[in-house]
N, C-alpha and C positions, 0 to 999 in steps of 0.2 A: 463559501468557495471550497470545493472538495480537494483533498490531497491528490497528488498525481505521482506516478512512478516513472522515473526517467530511464533512459537506455542503459544506465549503470546497473540496473537490476540484473542479478545473477540467478533469479528464480530459485532461491534457497528455501523458500517457504516460511521463513521466520514471521512474516507479517500476517499470513493467513490465520493462524491460530490466535493472534492478538486482536483481530478486528471483532468488536462485540456485535456488529450488525451483519457480518458476512458480506461486506461490500467488495472484497478482493477476490478476483478470479485468476485461475492459473493459465499459463501459456508460456511461450518462449520468453516473454516479458510479462510479468504480472500486471493486472489492470484493476483500477479502482472505479467502481460504479459511482459516478458523481451524484446520482439521485438517492443512493443509499448512504453515502459517507456522511457521518455526523461531525467530522472535523475534530475528533477527539485526540488524534495524534499518536495513539499507541503504536500504530504500524511504523511510523517514522522513528519512534524511540527505539525499536528493536532491529531496524534495518542495519545490517553490518556494512553496507556500502553507501549509506546515506543517500539512497536512490529515491527516497520518498520525501516530498516536500509540498508546501502550498505553492500554487502557481504565482 
């Protein structure tokens, strides 16, 4: 099950550089491609708003 980004996302960009497979895309609220996510959790570890979690 892929990580998801909640509405608490402030689009700071911290997670994008941390994703080793490039599964995160930019927008008003960032988005994680569930087909690419390897569930490593590095994005969740660096999110300052704790907006990234497993569903």
